[in-house]
Backbone bond lengths (Angstrom), bond angles and torsions (degrees), N, CA, C in turn:
res aa  C-N    CA-C-N  psi(-1)  N-CA   C-N-CA  omega(-1)  CA-C   N-CA-C  phi
1 X - - - 1.468 - - 1.523 109.49 -
2 X 1.278 116.76 146.23 1.456 120.18 176.71 1.528 109.74 -65.88
3 X 1.325 115.06 145.89 1.454 119.31 -172.32 1.507 115.58 -62.79
4 X 1.350 116.78 -32.90 1.457 118.64 -170.79 1.525 112.71 -65.16
5 X 1.327 117.46 -26.03 1.464 118.55 -175.84 1.527 113.20 -123.27
6 X 1.319 117.26 8.41 1.455 120.68 -177.29 1.526 111.60 -56.27
7 X 1.317 116.52 -50.91 1.463 119.24 -175.98 1.517 111.49 -65.69
8 X 1.324 116.73 -40.46 1.468 120.13 178.37 1.528 110.23 -61.56
9 X 1.322 116.82 -40.63 1.465 120.35 179.58 1.518 111.41 -66.60
10 X 1.328 116.45 -38.04 1.471 120.26 179.31 1.525 110.45 -65.64
11 X 1.312 116.87 -46.74 1.462 120.28 -179.83 1.528 111.12 -63.29
12 X 1.325 114.92 -37.40 1.469 119.98 177.66 1.525 110.02 -62.62
13 X 1.331 116.00 -45.22 1.462 120.32 -179.07 1.524 111.35 -64.85
14 X 1.331 116.57 -42.10 1.461 119.78 -179.93 1.520 111.09 -63.71
15 X 1.341 115.72 -37.35 1.461 118.94 177.51 1.517 111.76 -64.15
16 X 1.320 116.28 -40.84 1.467 120.51 177.41 1.526 110.86 -63.08
17 X 1.328 116.50 -40.73 1.458 120.37 179.55 1.526 111.38 -64.36
18 X 1.328 115.97 -39.41 1.471 119.44 178.63 1.521 110.81 -61.91
19 X 1.335 116.63 -36.75 1.461 120.59 179.21 1.524 111.43 -65.26
20 X 1.332 116.10 -26.99 1.466 121.13 -176.16 1.528 111.95 -106.08
21 X 1.307 116.40 27.25 1.459 121.19 -174.14 1.522 112.67 -55.59
22 X 1.329 117.35 -28.27 1.459 120.43 -178.05 1.519 113.30 -63.73
23 X 1.336 117.07 -25.87 1.461 120.03 -179.20 1.522 112.30 -86.37
24 X 1.319 117.05 -14.17 1.459 120.39 -172.23 1.525 111.50 -60.91
25 X 1.326 117.70 -45.84 1.468 120.46 -178.21 1.520 111.37 -61.48
26 X 1.322 116.88 -39.14 1.464 120.20 179.26 1.517 110.50 -61.26
27 X 1.315 117.12 -45.48 1.462 121.05 -179.54 1.521 111.17 -67.45
28 X 1.319 116.54 -40.41 1.462 119.88 179.21 1.521 111.27 -65.83
29 X 1.325 116.44 -37.82 1.463 120.55 177.67 1.513 110.47 -59.59
30 X 1.312 117.04 -46.38 1.464 120.57 179.33 1.520 111.17 -62.97
31 X 1.325 116.58 -41.67 1.460 120.15 -179.37 1.531 110.52 -63.64
32 X 1.324 117.22 -41.89 1.466 121.00 178.30 1.528 109.98 -62.13
33 X 1.321 116.81 -45.46 1.465 120.97 -177.96 1.522 111.18 -62.10
34 X 1.332 116.94 -47.57 1.460 119.80 -178.33 1.525 111.04 -68.10
35 X 1.326 117.20 -40.50 1.468 120.39 179.54 1.523 110.95 -62.99
36 X 1.331 116.78 -43.59 1.461 120.49 -179.53 1.521 111.50 -68.75
37 X 1.310 115.85 -38.01 1.466 119.08 -178.98 1.527 110.82 -68.07
38 X 1.319 117.09 -37.83 1.463 119.97 -175.98 1.523 113.03 -82.94
39 X 1.339 116.87 -29.58 1.469 118.93 -174.88 1.507 115.65 -124.04
40 X 1.341 117.40 3.87 1.458 119.95 179.80 1.513 112.67 91.71
41 X 1.331 115.85 164.93 1.453 120.89 -173.03 1.514 115.64 -91.58
42 X 1.343 118.23 3.19 1.466 121.85 179.90 1.523 109.00 -90.70
43 X 1.338 116.23 111.78 1.470 119.33 -176.89 1.523 112.25 -64.62
44 X 1.332 117.19 -23.69 1.459 120.09 179.95 1.529 111.89 -72.31
45 X 1.321 115.78 -20.12 1.467 120.66 -178.78 1.532 111.85 -111.53
46 X 1.324 117.09 -0.37 1.463 121.07 -173.90 1.532 109.83 -133.77
47 X 1.334 118.06 88.77 1.471 121.05 -178.18 1.520 113.68 -59.00
48 X 1.335 116.68 -35.45 1.463 118.79 -179.37 1.517 110.71 -65.22
49 X 1.333 116.80 -41.41 1.462 120.02 178.33 1.519 110.32 -66.51
50 X 1.320 116.65 -40.34 1.464 120.05 -179.93 1.530 110.68 -60.93
51 X 1.331 116.68 -41.98 1.461 120.52 178.86 1.528 110.81 -66.10
52 X 1.339 116.35 -40.69 1.467 120.10 179.70 1.522 111.00 -63.68
53 X 1.333 116.64 -41.42 1.467 120.56 179.34 1.527 110.54 -67.48
54 X 1.330 117.15 -39.35 1.472 120.13 176.90 1.531 110.57 -59.83
55 X 1.324 116.48 -41.38 1.470 120.17 178.89 1.526 110.45 -66.54
56 X 1.333 115.74 -38.80 1.469 119.72 179.37 1.523 110.95 -64.20
57 X 1.310 116.35 -42.65 1.472 120.11 178.20 1.522 110.85 -63.65
58 X 1.340 115.93 -40.14 1.467 119.93 179.26 1.518 110.82 -64.54
59 X 1.332 116.76 -26.81 1.473 121.46 178.25 1.526 111.70 -92.07
60 X 1.345 116.06 11.41 1.473 122.77 176.42 1.524 113.79 65.33
61 X 1.328 116.75 30.96 1.459 119.57 173.70 1.531 108.86 -74.19
62 X 1.339 118.59 129.95 1.467 121.37 -178.61 1.527 112.19 -60.83
63 X 1.324 116.23 146.96 1.465 121.78 -178.97 1.526 111.57 -58.70
64 X 1.329 117.09 -35.41 1.471 120.13 179.43 1.527 111.21 -63.29
65 X 1.325 116.45 -39.27 1.463 120.15 177.92 1.525 110.80 -63.52
66 X 1.333 115.07 -43.78 1.464 119.79 -179.54 1.526 110.29 -61.25
67 X 1.338 116.33 -48.12 1.465 120.32 -178.64 1.524 111.21 -62.08
68 X 1.323 116.62 -41.35 1.455 120.35 -179.20 1.527 111.23 -62.59
69 X 1.333 117.08 -38.38 1.453 120.44 179.87 1.526 111.93 -70.08
70 X 1.329 116.48 -37.07 1.465 119.81 176.05 1.521 109.78 -65.49
71 X 1.333 116.76 -44.29 1.468 120.96 178.33 1.525 111.34 -60.67
72 X 1.324 115.21 -41.18 1.461 120.46 -179.96 1.535 110.10 -60.33
73 X 1.312 115.15 -42.16 1.463 120.02 -176.58 1.517 113.17 -72.88
74 X 1.313 116.61 -32.97 1.465 119.78 -175.03 1.518 112.59 -93.76
75 X 1.331 116.97 8.86 1.453 120.61 171.10 1.504 116.26 96.91
76 X 1.333 115.88 1.27 1.456 118.01 178.65 1.524 112.44 -78.87
77 X 1.303 115.70 -18.04 1.469 121.39 176.16 1.531 107.99 -137.31
78 X 1.320 115.76 150.15 1.455 119.23 175.54 1.529 109.43 -73.57
79 X 1.311 116.08 142.05 1.460 118.57 179.08 1.513 111.42 -159.60
80 X 1.318 114.68 175.66 1.465 121.56 179.56 1.529 108.89 -75.51
81 X 1.318 116.82 143.99 1.457 121.38 175.82 1.522 109.61 -95.21
82 X 1.331 115.73 122.81 1.461 120.77 179.02 1.523 110.21 -105.51
83 X 1.325 115.88 147.23 1.453 120.66 171.35 1.525 108.53 -121.98
84 X 1.322 114.70 151.18 1.454 120.56 179.83 1.529 109.92 -93.67
85 X 1.319 116.17 134.10 1.463 121.93 178.75 1.530 108.61 -136.03
86 X 1.319 116.29 139.62 1.467 121.04 176.15 1.523 109.51 -115.47
87 X 1.324 116.30 132.49 1.454 122.50 174.66 1.525 108.66 -115.92
88 X 1.315 115.90 147.86 1.457 121.72 179.47 1.523 109.34 -126.97
89 X 1.325 115.89 145.39 1.453 118.22 -179.95 1.511 111.86 -166.12
90 X 1.329 114.25 -171.20 1.462 121.62 -177.93 1.521 109.79 -123.08
91 X 1.321 114.82 138.76 1.446 120.87 177.20 1.516 110.94 -102.29
92 X 1.310 115.79 -152.25 1.460 121.62 -178.71 1.528 109.86 -68.65
93 X 1.316 116.04 140.30 1.459 120.30 177.75 1.516 114.11 66.95
94 X 1.329 117.00 18.07 1.461 120.35 -179.70 1.506 114.48 80.20
95 X 1.339 117.66 11.61 1.467 120.67 178.62 1.530 110.06 -61.22
96 X 1.325 115.91 140.48 1.461 121.73 -179.19 1.524 109.93 -85.33
97 X 1.334 115.98 138.63 1.469 121.55 -177.97 1.527 109.77 -134.31
98 X 1.326 116.32 132.16 1.466 122.86 173.18 1.522 107.48 -116.96
99 X 1.324 116.69 132.31 1.461 122.14 -178.52 1.531 108.52 -122.42
100 X 1.317 116.81 114.17 1.465 121.79 177.25 1.524 109.53 -97.39
101 X 1.311 116.32 128.21 1.462 121.95 -177.18 1.524 111.16 -124.19
102 X 1.321 115.93 156.45 1.455 123.60 166.17 1.518 106.14 -127.60
103 X 1.316 116.00 125.76 1.454 118.64 -171.91 1.518 112.25 -145.22
104 X 1.324 114.91 154.79 1.458 121.14 171.41 1.528 110.11 -106.06
105 X 1.356 115.79 7.46 1.462 120.56 -179.36 1.526 108.58 -151.78
106 X 1.320 116.10 92.41 1.464 121.93 -175.22 1.535 112.26 -60.29
107 X 1.333 117.33 -39.32 1.461 121.18 -178.26 1.529 110.76 -62.40
108 X 1.327 116.12 -45.75 1.464 120.21 178.50 1.528 111.15 -61.00
109 X 1.317 115.96 -45.02 1.461 119.94 -174.36 1.514 112.61 -64.68
110 X 1.328 117.59 -47.48 1.461 119.28 -178.52 1.527 110.52 -65.04
111 X 1.323 117.89 -34.50 1.469 120.49 178.07 1.524 110.51 -64.45
112 X 1.328 117.09 -42.49 1.466 121.09 -179.22 1.529 111.36 -67.56
113 X 1.331 116.20 -42.97 1.469 119.91 -179.66 1.526 110.27 -65.98
114 X 1.329 117.19 -44.60 1.470 120.51 179.43 1.533 110.52 -61.43
115 X 1.322 116.48 -42.59 1.464 120.61 -179.35 1.526 110.73 -62.08
116 X 1.342 116.70 -42.88 1.467 120.23 -180.00 1.524 111.13 -61.87
117 X 1.319 116.39 -45.46 1.470 119.55 179.09 1.521 110.76 -60.44
118 X 1.325 116.93 -50.58 1.463 120.13 -173.71 1.521 112.58 -68.77
119 X 1.326 117.59 -37.43 1.467 120.46 -176.94 1.521 112.16 -71.17
120 X 1.335 116.92 -31.34 1.465 119.21 -173.32 1.525 113.82 -111.94
121 X 1.336 115.90 27.04 1.456 119.50 167.23 1.507 116.60 94.30
122 X 1.345 117.86 7.91 1.455 120.31 178.68 1.515 111.56 -108.48
123 X 1.314 115.69 -174.71 1.459 121.77 177.59 1.520 109.40 -140.91
124 X 1.318 116.34 129.61 1.458 120.57 175.32 1.519 108.43 -77.15
125 X 1.341 116.54 126.12 1.456 120.82 -177.96 1.515 112.14 -99.39
126 X 1.323 115.22 -171.04 1.458 121.34 178.35 1.520 110.18 -94.84
127 X 1.328 115.91 167.46 1.463 120.53 179.13 1.528 110.16 -60.05
128 X 1.318 116.17 129.04 1.453 121.13 -179.79 1.509 115.18 88.52
129 X 1.333 117.16 -1.09 1.469 119.71 -175.13 1.527 113.47 -69.26
130 X 1.332 117.78 -30.06 1.472 119.57 179.46 1.526 113.47 -130.09
131 X 1.330 118.19 -11.24 1.469 120.45 -174.10 1.520 112.65 -58.81
132 X 1.333 117.07 -29.32 1.465 120.68 -179.38 1.527 112.31 -64.90
133 X 1.320 116.95 -14.86 1.466 120.86 179.38 1.526 112.61 -86.82
134 X 1.336 116.81 2.13 1.460 121.78 -177.87 1.530 110.41 -125.45
135 X 1.315 115.68 156.58 1.462 121.81 175.95 1.524 108.87 -119.44
136 X 1.329 116.34 128.12 1.465 121.29 176.55 1.523 107.85 -78.37
137 X 1.315 117.24 116.90 1.463 119.98 -174.20 1.524 111.60 -158.56
138 X 1.312 115.00 165.29 1.459 121.36 169.48 1.521 108.87 -85.30
139 X 1.314 116.47 143.21 1.461 120.26 -175.31 1.531 110.12 -140.21
140 X 1.323 115.06 129.56 1.468 122.27 172.44 1.525 106.67 -123.58
141 X 1.324 117.29 133.01 1.462 120.59 178.53 1.526 109.14 -125.50
142 X 1.334 114.62 128.90 1.459 121.89 -177.77 1.524 110.21 -111.53
143 X 1.315 114.88 146.12 1.459 121.20 -176.33 1.523 111.74 -65.52
144 X 1.337 116.25 150.89 1.463 119.60 172.93 1.529 110.14 -52.93
145 X 1.317 116.18 139.58 1.457 120.61 -177.91 1.514 113.07 102.09
146 X 1.327 117.86 -15.92 1.457 121.76 174.98 1.527 108.45 -68.65
147 X 1.323 116.67 145.05 1.462 121.07 -178.21 1.526 111.01 -66.68
148 X 1.320 114.96 113.00 1.464 119.41 -179.65 1.526 111.10 -64.32
149 X 1.315 116.83 -41.55 1.462 120.62 -178.57 1.523 111.24 -62.11
150 X 1.334 116.86 -42.63 1.466 120.27 -178.76 1.518 111.05 -67.03
151 X 1.348 116.28 -45.44 1.460 120.04 178.87 1.523 110.38 -59.17
152 X 1.316 116.50 -46.06 1.458 120.80 -177.32 1.523 111.07 -63.84
153 X 1.320 116.50 -44.74 1.470 120.32 -178.72 1.522 111.36 -61.48
154 X 1.336 116.13 -49.06 1.469 120.24 -176.98 1.523 110.82 -68.03
155 X 1.334 116.59 -45.71 1.460 120.80 -174.55 1.526 111.85 -65.09
156 X 1.321 116.68 -48.84 1.463 119.30 -177.50 1.518 111.47 -67.06
157 X 1.306 117.08 -36.16 1.466 120.98 177.19 1.522 110.86 -63.39
158 X 1.345 116.47 -33.25 1.467 121.26 -177.53 1.524 112.72 -84.02
159 X 1.342 117.14 -6.92 1.458 119.15 176.67 1.508 115.80 112.36
160 X 1.340 118.58 12.81 1.466 120.70 177.53 1.525 110.50 -66.49
161 X 1.331 116.03 151.99 1.463 121.10 -179.75 1.522 112.22 -83.12
162 X 1.331 116.33 -35.10 1.461 118.75 -174.51 1.526 109.87 -161.13
163 X 1.331 115.33 154.12 1.466 122.72 173.34 1.521 106.91 -129.60
164 X 1.338 116.01 123.03 1.465 121.04 -175.12 1.524 109.20 -122.31
165 X 1.322 116.38 128.92 1.463 121.11 176.82 1.525 109.32 -106.59
166 X 1.343 116.51 124.52 1.444 120.85 -179.19 1.511 112.67 -80.71
167 X 1.312 115.55 168.62 1.462 121.09 179.11 1.525 111.49 -61.60
168 X 1.330 116.61 -26.32 1.462 120.06 -179.56 1.523 112.44 -88.61
169 X 1.340 117.64 1.73 1.467 121.20 177.22 1.515 114.72 93.50
170 X 1.331 117.95 -7.04 1.462 120.10 175.76 1.522 108.90 -67.19
171 X 1.336 116.34 140.38 1.462 121.50 -177.76 1.519 109.01 -113.23
172 X 1.318 116.07 128.99 1.455 122.47 -177.05 1.521 109.26 -116.77
173 X 1.322 115.80 126.85 1.461 122.47 176.50 1.524 107.69 -107.92
174 X 1.324 116.72 128.78 1.453 121.82 -179.26 1.522 110.15 -115.80
175 X 1.333 116.26 137.32 1.461 121.35 -179.24 1.526 109.58 -134.83
176 X 1.323 115.70 162.02 1.453 119.48 165.88 1.525 106.99 -66.73
177 X 1.345 118.76 148.00 1.470 119.59 -179.27 1.525 113.70 -52.56
178 X 1.324 116.69 -37.41 1.457 120.30 -178.82 1.515 114.66 -71.62
179 X 1.335 117.09 -17.32 1.469 121.58 179.99 1.525 112.27 -98.91
180 X 1.330 116.85 -1.43 1.467 120.88 -175.05 1.530 111.88 -56.75
181 X 1.318 116.75 -47.67 1.464 120.07 -175.64 1.523 111.89 -65.40
182 X 1.340 117.04 -45.31 1.460 120.68 -178.50 1.525 111.54 -63.23
183 X 1.328 116.51 -42.63 1.461 120.27 179.34 1.530 110.19 -66.84
184 X 1.323 116.33 -40.55 1.463 120.04 178.66 1.516 112.27 -60.73
185 X 1.329 116.92 -42.79 1.467 120.75 178.87 1.530 110.94 -63.90
186 X 1.336 116.68 -40.51 1.457 120.11 179.90 1.529 111.56 -65.61
187 X 1.328 116.54 -42.05 1.467 120.37 178.49 1.522 110.93 -64.03
188 X 1.338 115.87 -43.52 1.458 120.19 179.90 1.526 111.11 -64.22
189 X 1.331 116.65 -41.38 1.463 120.77 179.99 1.524 111.70 -63.94
190 X 1.326 115.92 -27.22 1.466 121.01 179.31 1.522 112.14 -86.41
191 X 1.341 116.77 2.39 1.454 120.94 178.66 1.511 113.99 81.14
192 X 1.334 116.42 19.96 1.470 121.01 -179.42 1.522 109.22 -100.76
193 X 1.324 116.37 115.55 1.464 123.00 -175.93 1.522 110.06 -102.75
194 X 1.323 116.11 114.19 1.458 120.65 179.95 1.521 110.75 -81.84
195 X 1.325 115.91 141.44 1.460 121.18 174.93 1.530 110.52 -75.53
196 X 1.325 115.64 -32.46 1.461 122.52 176.38 1.518 107.87 -128.79
197 X 1.330 117.24 130.76 1.465 121.93 177.08 1.520 106.82 -143.73
198 X 1.332 117.44 108.12 1.451 120.13 -174.78 1.522 111.18 -161.68
199 X 1.313 115.10 157.04 1.458 120.77 166.82 1.522 105.75 -91.85
200 X 1.309 116.67 124.46 1.453 120.33 -166.15 1.516 111.96 -141.06
201 X 1.312 116.34 175.45 1.459 123.89 167.71 1.524 106.13 -104.41
202 X 1.310 117.26 105.32 1.464 122.76 -174.13 1.520 110.06 -95.21
203 X 1.320 116.02 127.00 1.461 120.59 179.89 1.524 110.46 -66.48
204 X 1.330 116.06 131.29 1.466 121.06 178.61 1.528 111.19 -74.28
205 X 1.330 116.73 -34.26 1.459 122.60 176.77 1.523 108.09 -139.60
206 X 1.318 116.53 155.05 1.463 119.65 -176.11 1.524 111.97 -120.97
207 X 1.327 114.04 160.50 1.461 122.38 175.24 1.524 107.48 -116.99
208 X 1.321 117.16 124.15 1.461 121.38 -178.27 1.526 110.15 -86.87
209 X 1.338 115.35 127.72 1.455 121.24 178.75 1.528 109.27 -122.44
210 X 1.315 116.22 140.09 1.460 120.75 179.02 1.523 109.48 -140.04
211 X 1.330 115.49 166.25 1.461 120.81 175.30 1.515 112.95 60.92
212 X 1.340 115.44 -134.25 1.462 121.41 -176.93 1.526 111.58 -61.64
213 X 1.337 117.32 -39.27 1.465 120.06 179.99 1.529 110.99 -63.37
214 X 1.330 117.04 -40.76 1.461 120.86 178.91 1.526 110.47 -63.51
215 X 1.330 116.55 -43.93 1.463 120.99 -179.60 1.528 111.28 -63.65
216 X 1.329 116.19 -41.62 1.465 120.06 179.82 1.529 111.24 -67.87
217 X 1.326 117.05 -38.12 1.464 120.25 178.69 1.524 110.21 -66.18
218 X 1.336 116.74 -41.87 1.463 119.48 178.97 1.518 110.84 -63.71
219 X 1.313 117.60 -38.46 1.463 121.09 177.79 1.517 110.53 -63.17
220 X 1.332 117.37 -44.03 1.463 121.20 178.32 1.531 110.60 -60.12
221 X 1.328 116.17 -45.99 1.467 120.10 -179.59 1.525 111.08 -63.72
222 X 1.333 117.06 -41.71 1.466 120.88 179.81 1.525 111.18 -61.22
223 X 1.332 116.30 -43.09 1.465 120.22 -178.86 1.526 110.57 -65.23
224 X 1.319 116.45 -43.98 1.469 119.81 179.63 1.524 110.67 -64.13
225 X 1.327 116.76 -45.80 1.465 120.60 -178.07 1.527 111.90 -63.52
226 X 1.319 116.96 -27.06 1.464 120.77 -178.99 1.524 113.60 -80.59
227 X 1.334 117.85 -9.39 1.455 119.88 177.44 1.530 110.04 -65.46
228 X 1.316 116.23 138.13 1.459 121.05 -172.51 1.526 113.46 -58.76
229 X 1.329 118.04 -34.43 1.460 120.67 -173.90 1.525 113.93 -89.64
230 X 1.316 117.28 -3.71 1.465 120.77 -176.56 1.523 111.16 -82.39
231 X 1.325 115.70 129.02 1.457 122.31 177.65 1.524 111.85 -96.83
232 X 1.328 116.12 -49.40 1.462 121.46 -177.31 1.517 110.40 -143.63
233 X 1.329 115.27 148.03 1.458 121.59 174.09 1.529 107.59 -127.86
234 X 1.324 115.88 126.00 1.463 121.80 177.52 1.522 107.66 -117.06
235 X 1.337 116.52 143.73 1.460 119.37 179.87 1.529 109.35 -153.75
236 X 1.307 115.74 167.57 1.466 119.48 -178.76 1.522 111.68 -113.58
237 X 1.330 117.17 23.22 1.473 120.02 179.71 1.521 110.59 -90.30
238 X 1.307 115.75 133.74 1.456 121.46 167.56 1.508 106.76 -96.15
239 X 1.328 115.65 111.25 1.466 120.02 -173.68 1.526 109.19 -96.29
240 X 1.301 115.71 111.01 1.453 121.94 -178.55 1.522 108.88 -105.27
241 X 1.333 115.82 102.46 1.469 119.88 -175.95 1.523 110.77 -99.66
């Protein structure tokens, strides 16, 4: 994202997420189940599960719920089998959109995602149509006013790939996905609290949208994010409202 609006976009996104807090547990439950099923139920041997559980705890999910979902995934309890599917498409103004889903019914999910794109001005693309515009990486973002020198020293020493400071003062730390946990622990140990900490698909370049186009793009994103099977939505639009 361009530096001038990075922080505004982050705060906007966090506000939207807070409004949809009711869906968070559902998405976290699916992530825990898939992570445990694919990598086992031992958090010491499964970084993806450990990250999912950390997110669940941060969202105040009870420990009993977390344990039950891990048990369900590792065969101690009967449960639904989910598969991961990624869809790619275009939003308003040609903005690139990636939609990650977890579903127990692939036919239902693709129909819902396609309908959302077509009804609200986007187009569902083919596999690989927009993914090349994103980088899979770990990302930490610190609020303006955070010490750039301290963040850079700690992050690079811990194995981060890059530290970028935006025009608005927000500081972004980028890591390889496999180094995300180690860098996060080092930043936390140094007393540096990130506003955003996630393994994500980061847009390499962005498209700025304003006015009616921005409103239409936000509506498209809201509809997609509200679909039951959607876990994450990544896009390269800078929405200036």
